[in-house]
Each structure stands twice: as structure tokens, then as C-alpha cells.
C-alpha positions in Angstrom: 0.0 0.0 0.0 2.7 2.5 1.0 4.7 1.7 -2.2 1.7 2.5 -4.4 0.9 5.6 -2.3 4.5 7.0 -2.6 4.8 6.3 -6.3 1.3 7.5 -7.0 2.0 10.9 -5.4 5.1 11.5 -7.5 3.5 10.2 -10.8 0.3 12.3 -10.1 2.5 15.3 -9.6 4.3 14.6 -12.9 1.0 14.2 -14.7 -0.3 17.5 -13.3 3.0 19.2 -14.3 2.6 18.0 -17.9 -1.0 19.2 -18.0 0.0 22.7 -16.8 2.9 22.8 -19.3 1.0 21.6 -22.3 -2.5 23.1 -21.7 -1.9 26.1 -19.4 1.6 27.0 -20.8 3.0 27.2 -17.3 6.8 27.1 -17.9 7.6 27.3 -14.2 5.9 24.2 -13.1 8.8 21.8 -13.5 11.1 24.3 -11.9 8.8 24.3 -8.9 8.7 20.5 -8.8 12.5 20.2 -9.0 13.0 22.9 -6.3 10.5 21.0 -4.1 12.6 17.8 -4.4 15.9 19.3 -3.4 14.3 21.6 -0.7 12.4 18.8 1.0 15.3 16.4 0.9 17.4 19.0 2.7 14.6 19.7 5.2 14.3 16.0 6.0 18.0 15.7 6.8 17.9 18.8 9.0 14.9 17.5 10.8 16.4 14.1 11.4 19.6 15.6 12.8 17.7 18.0 15.0 15.7 15.1 16.4 18.8 13.1 17.4 19.1 15.0 20.7 15.5 14.7 21.7 15.3 11.0 20.7 18.4 10.3 22.7 16.9 11.9 25.8 13.7 9.9 25.7 15.4 6.6 24.8 17.6 7.1 27.9 14.5 7.7 30.0 12.8 4.6 28.5 15.8 2.6 29.6 15.2 3.8 33.2 11.6 2.8 32.9 12.6 -0.7 31.9 15.3 -1.2 34.6 13.1 0.2 37.3 10.4 -2.4 36.6 7.8 0.2 35.9 6.6 -1.6 32.8 6.0 -4.8 34.7 4.0 -2.9 37.4 1.8 -1.3 34.8 1.3 -4.8 33.3 0.2 -6.2 36.7 -2.3 -3.5 37.2 -4.0 -3.9 33.8 -3.8 -7.7 33.4 -7.2 -8.3 35.1 -8.9 -6.0 32.6 -7.4 -7.7 29.6 -8.2 -11.1 30.9 -11.8 -10.1 30.9 -11.7 -8.5 27.4 -9.8 -11.5 25.8 -12.0 -14.3 27.1 -10.5 -17.0 24.8 -6.9 -16.4 26.1 -5.8 -18.6 29.1 -5.2 -16.8 32.3 -1.6 -17.8 32.5 -0.8 -16.9 28.9 2.2 -14.6 28.5 0.2 -12.9 25.7 -1.8 -10.9 28.3 1.3 -9.2 29.8 2.8 -8.5 26.4 -0.5 -6.9 25.3 -0.5 -4.7 28.4 3.2 -3.7 27.8 2.3 -2.7 24.3 -0.6 -0.6 25.5 1.6 1.0 28.1 4.1 2.0 25.4 1.3 3.4 23.3 0.0 5.4 26.2 3.4 7.0 26.5 3.6 7.7 22.8 6.7 5.5 22.4 6.1 4.2 18.9 9.4 2.5 18.5 8.9 0.5 21.7 5.2 -0.3 21.1 5.6 -1.9 17.7 8.0 -4.7 18.7 5.9 -5.5 21.7 2.8 -5.5 19.5 4.3 -8.0 17.1 5.3 -10.2 20.0 1.8 -10.0 21.5 0.2 -10.9 18.1 2.4 -14.0 17.8 1.5 -15.1 21.3 -2.2 -14.5 20.7 -1.9 -16.6 17.5 -0.8 -19.6 19.6 -4.4 -19.7 21.0 -6.1 -19.1 17.7 -7.8 -22.2 16.4 -8.1 -20.8 12.8 -4.6 -19.8 11.9 -5.5 -17.9 8.7 -8.4 -16.0 10.3 -8.2 -13.3 13.0 -9.5 -14.3 16.4 -11.7 -12.1 18.6 -8.8 -11.3 20.8 -6.6 -10.4 17.9 -9.3 -8.1 16.4 -9.8 -6.3 19.7 -6.0 -5.9 20.1 -5.7 -4.6 16.5 -8.6 -2.1 16.8 -7.3 -0.7 20.1 -3.8 -0.4 18.6 -5.2 1.3 15.5 -7.1 3.8 17.7 -4.2 4.1 20.1 -4.9 6.2 23.2 -1.8 8.4 23.8 -1.4 10.0 27.1 1.9 11.7 26.3 2.4 12.2 22.5 6.2 12.6 22.9 6.9 12.2 19.2 4.6 15.1 18.2 6.0 17.3 20.9 9.5 16.6 19.5 8.5 17.6 15.9 6.7 20.7 17.1 9.7 21.8 19.1 12.0 21.0 16.1 9.8 23.1 13.8 9.9 26.1 16.2 6.4 26.0 17.9 6.2 28.5 20.7 4.5 26.0 23.0 5.2 22.5 21.6 3.1 20.8 24.3 0.0 23.0 23.8 -1.7 20.1 21.9 -1.5 17.8 25.0 -5.1 18.0 26.1 -6.6 18.2 22.6 -4.8 15.1 21.5 -5.9 13.3 24.7 -9.5 14.1 24.0 -9.3 13.2 20.3 -7.6 9.9 20.8 -9.9 9.0 23.6 -12.9 9.5 21.2 -11.2 7.2 18.7 -10.4 4.5 21.2 -13.8 4.5 22.9 -15.5 4.3 19.5 -13.4 1.3 18.4 -13.6 -0.5 21.8 -17.4 -0.1 22.1 -18.0 -1.4 18.6 -15.9 -4.4 19.1 -17.2 -5.1 22.6 -20.8 -5.1 21.3 -19.9 -7.3 18.4 -18.0 -9.8 20.6 -20.7 -9.6 23.3 -18.3 -8.6 26.0 -20.0 -8.0 29.3 -19.9 -4.2 29.6 -21.5 -4.3 33.0 -18.7 -6.4 34.6 -17.4 -4.6 37.8 -13.8 -4.7 36.6 -14.7 -3.2 33.2 -17.1 -0.6 34.8 -14.3 0.5 37.1 -11.8 1.0 34.4 -14.1 2.5 31.8 -16.1 4.5 34.3 -12.9 6.0 35.7 -11.6 6.7 32.2 -14.8 8.4 31.1 -15.0 10.5 34.3 -11.4 11.6 33.7 -12.1 12.6 30.1 -15.4 14.3 31.0 -13.7 16.2 33.8 -10.8 17.4 31.5 -13.3 18.4 28.8 -15.7 20.2 31.1 -12.9 21.9 33.0 -11.2 23.2 29.8 -14.6 24.2 28.3 -15.3 26.4 31.3 -12.0 28.3 30.8 -11.9 31.4 28.6 -10.7 30.6 25.1 -7.6 32.6 25.4 -6.5 30.5 28.5 -7.2 27.0 27.1 -4.0 26.8 25.0 -1.8 28.1 27.8 -3.3 25.8 30.4 -3.0 22.8 28.1 0.7 23.6 27.5 1.3 24.0 31.2 -0.5 20.8 32.0 1.6 19.0 29.4 4.8 20.4 30.8 3.8 19.7 34.4 2.8 16.1 33.6 6.0 15.5 31.7 8.2 16.8 34.5 6.3 14.9 37.2 6.6 11.8 35.1 10.4 12.3 34.7 10.8 12.9 38.4 8.8 9.9 39.3 10.8 7.6 36.9 14.1 8.9 38.2 13.0 8.6 41.9 11.8 5.1 41.3 15.0 4.1 39.6 17.0 5.5 42.5 14.8 3.6 45.0 15.7 0.4 43.1 19.4 1.3 43.4 19.8 1.6 39.6 22.8 3.6 38.4 20.6 6.2 36.7 23.3 8.1 34.8 24.8 4.9 33.4 21.4 3.5 32.5 20.4 6.7 30.8 23.6 6.8 28.8 23.0 3.2 27.6 19.6 4.1 26.3 20.6 7.5 24.9 23.3 6.0 22.8 20.5 4.6 20.5 19.1 8.0 19.8 21.5 9.0 17.0 21.1 5.6 15.4 17.3 5.9 15.4 17.5 9.4 13.9 19.7 8.0 11.1 17.3 5.1 10.5 14.3 7.3 10.1 16.1 9.7 7.7 15.6 7.7 4.5 11.8 7.3 5.3 11.5 11.0 6.1 13.3 12.0 2.9 11.1 9.7 0.8 7.8 11.0 2.2 8.7 14.7 2.4 9.9 14.7 -1.2 6.7 12.9 -2.4 4.5 15.2 -0.4 6.5 18.3 -1.5 6.2 17.6 -5.2 2.5 16.6 -4.7 1.8 20.0 -3.2 4.1 21.8 -5.7 2.1 20.3 -8.6 -1.0 22.1 -7.3 -3.1 18.9 -6.7 -3.0 19.0 -2.9 -3.9 22.7 -2.9 -6.8 22.0 -5.3 -8.2 19.4 -3.0 -8.0 21.7 0.0 -9.5 24.6 -1.9 -12.3 22.3 -3.0 -13.1 21.5 0.6 -12.9 25.2 1.6 -15.3 26.1 -1.2 -17.8 23.6 -0.1 -17.5 24.8 3.5 -18.0 28.4 2.3 -21.2 27.4 0.4 -22.4 25.5 3.4 -21.6 28.4 5.7 -19.1 26.2 7.7 -15.7 27.4 9.1 -13.3 25.8 6.7 -10.0 26.5 8.4 -9.6 22.8 9.2 -9.2 22.0 5.4 -5.4 22.9 5.6 -5.0 20.0 8.1 -6.9 17.5 5.8 -3.7 16.2 4.1 -2.6 14.8 7.4 -6.0 13.4 8.2 -6.3 11.7 4.7 -2.8 10.2 5.0 -3.0 9.0 8.6 -4.8 5.7 8.0 -2.4 4.7 5.3 1.1 5.7 6.5 2.5 7.1 9.8 5.5 8.4 8.1 3.4 9.9 5.3 1.1 11.6 7.9 4.1 12.8 9.8 5.5 14.3 6.6 2.2 16.0 5.9 2.1 17.5 9.4 5.7 18.7 9.1 5.0 20.1 5.6 1.9 21.9 7.0 4.1 23.5 9.7 6.6 24.6 7.1 3.9 26.1 4.8 1.7 27.8 7.4 4.0 28.2 10.4 4.3 25.9 13.5 2.0 28.2 15.5 -0.7 28.4 12.9 -4.2 26.8 13.2 -3.4 24.4 10.4 -0.3 23.2 12.2 -2.2 23.0 15.5 -5.0 20.9 13.9 -2.6 18.7 11.9 -0.7 17.9 15.1 -3.9 17.0 16.9 -5.0 14.8 14.0 -1.6 13.1 13.9 -2.0 12.2 17.5 -5.7 11.2 17.4 -5.3 7.7 15.7 -2.8 5.2 14.5 -2.0 4.1 10.9 -4.7 1.6 10.5 -3.6 0.0 7.2 0.0 -0.2 8.4 -1.0 -1.7 11.8 -3.3 -4.2 10.2 -0.9 -5.2 7.5 2.1 -5.6 9.8 0.4 -7.2 12.8 -1.7 -9.7 10.9 0.9 -10.2 8.2 3.4 -11.2 10.9 1.3 -14.2 11.8 0.1 -15.0 8.2 -3.6 -14.0 8.8 -5.4 -13.3 5.6 -9.0 -13.2 6.8 -9.3 -10.1 9.0 -13.1 -10.3 9.4 -14.5 -6.9 10.7 -11.2 -5.6 12.0 -10.5 -3.0 9.2 -14.1 -1.7 9.1 -14.2 -1.0 12.9 -10.7 0.4 12.9 -11.6 2.9 10.1 -14.7 4.0 12.0 -12.4 4.6 15.0 -10.2 6.7 12.7 -13.2 8.7 11.5 -14.3 9.4 15.1 -10.8 10.4 16.1 -10.3 12.8 13.2 -13.7 14.4 13.7 -12.9 14.9 17.4 -9.5 16.3 16.5 -11.0 19.0 14.3 -13.6 19.9 16.9 -11.2 20.2 19.8 -8.8 22.2 17.6 -11.5 24.8 17.2 -12.2 24.6 20.9 -8.6 25.1 22.0 -6.7 27.1 19.4 -6.0 30.7 20.2 -3.6 32.0 17.6 
């Protein structure tokens, strides 16, 4: 899918360029396309190098989380919930704890840590699957929750916003939390009803009730704030939460007599390597997105949506964030490139960049998650997994647009 998407954007840009040259006599179109290639390739390298420091820091912190045993403690807390949700999985199966660790990594926005755990969890769930070529109920639930992906701390998005010069990189903290919650709740409820999961079970009521109360309290509290204060409070909340989290991790590591500095250095050493690894992907997608926009196709699509909104008397500011929304179900790197490209075109502090960041954090890359996770265990019959995951995406993107209007104060 990603291969066709990448090649399709470049070929579509070439076709649009030929049309403009032959029928509109636009002699500058191919100059614009060539400039977009070189400029975006350079931008991708600069962004990757700039990310190395931030990546190193968070990978160092993740190493402390691992050595302090915090991941295992989170697993122990959530295991009773997932035993209830995945009824066909034996109580002593290691799949449960691996699923929980994957969820914990997703909660923290640690994509690089979540994917390996997710693949391991899918392999362990496959051991209990009687039909090896068809997704089990537990695997579908796991995939849909992964595709909707509640993220408590969208570290990756904070990093890119900081790299692109946003005044308050963490101001999207609360909006992303609200949008991704809408996505996950939609997917979970649809699957739970389909699989006849007992939604009245005390354990489930405790977790879901607490989660809903938390989200309702956050939403209500921020809605009562004056508009000009919402962004500042969201940024402050994100910063406070991050610093308390860091302090808690370091304090726990010290209590376990871990050599924090040495452990941090061991984890941080991987940062530059990760930045180098993502560079080719970022170059590929930023170049493709750049020529796609330079050809005029992307702007034409956005302008079409804006025109429709104008005729329908709807605020159409969100249209500039649509490229990220449209790309998100197909490719995480593509959506990330769209988000970065939006920041470059409109400014990191613009409404378009704000909305694109919230959209980026609202859902996961459904087609990628489905392809990789099911493909890893040779499942070809995905049943209703894709349909429900896409409905989750739609709910998350709609919520992202709504909360962006609610919170943005440019």
C-alpha cells in the first residue's frame, strides 16, 4: 500500500505538471517540482539531525523505565482488565502481559517501543487461535485498540513541534488526549458489542467509568476556561505532567538502586542511530508530499473542501489539516510528513499546524498496523477488523477537528 501511495503521489505530480505545461503553458511548473525535491530532501536531513538529541533523551528515560520495573508494574495493574476482554486467552498466557506492555508503550507515545511489543503479542495470541488464517476475537480487539491508540503523552509530536519552532510545543497535549480518547472508545465499544463482551462487569465498569470520568472532567474543565486561556493551560498541563513523570521515573529508579546516569547513557546511545534510521523514510515521504503540493493537486483538493464549506456556511479552516487526516490511516511516516509540511507552509504556530498535530495524535496508521500485525502471523481473513478500525479513525479525526477549534487561540 505504501509503495503505491508513494509512487502514486510522484506520478500524479508529474502528470499535473505535464498538464500545466501543455495546456496552461506554465513554464515554471517543472522548476517548482525540482525545487520541491531538493528543498524537502534537505529539510528531511535537517529535521532528522535535529531530532537526534530529543530522541536520545527519551530513549535514555525509557531505559530507566525498563530497569526500574515500571513496565511490569503497569502490566500487573492492567492484566485483570485484559483477561476479561480477551475471554479466549488462558489466564496464565504470556500474551496478556505482552499486550499490556504494548498498551503502556502506546500510552506513553513511544512508537518504536510499542511496535516490537505489539508484534510479539500478536504472535502469542496466534498460539491460542484455532483458525490460523483468520483473525480471532482477541486479535481483532487488540488490533482495533492499537489502531485507535490512546496516547497520554504524545512525545513524538512534541518533538517535531519543538523542532519546527512552535512557541508552545506541548499545547496540543489536552486536545490530543480528547481526540484519541474518542477514537479508542468508538473502536472499543463497537468491538465489545460485536463480541458480546459484558460491559456491566465490575472490573470493566471500574476502568471504563474512571476513564470516562477523567475525560469528562478534563473536557468540562477546559470548556469552562476562557478561550484565550485554554492553550496556555494545556501547554502548562503537558509540561507539568512530563516533569512529574520524569521525576517519578528517576525517583523510582534510584529507589531500586539503579545507576541512573549509566542506564540513561546506555539508552541514549541509541538516539542518533534511530535518527539516522528514520532519515531515508522522512526524505522519501517529504519529497513525495512536497512535489505533490508543488504540482497544485493538494492545494486544489484543500481549496475544493474550503469552497464547499463556504457554500455550506461552515468554518473551513480545518481544510489545511486535511492532508494529514487523509494520509493518517495509510502511513504514519506519510502523515508525519504532511504534518511537518503543514508546519513549514503555514508556520508551527498556525491553526493548520495545530489541527494537523492533533489529527496526527488522534489515531494510528490503520492499514499499516493491520498489514504488519496480521501479516506477521500470516492472517489473511481479517473479518470486521478493518471496518471497525476505520470507524475509529473517523471518530478520532472528527474529534481532533472539533477540539482544535475549541482550544486554538492564535
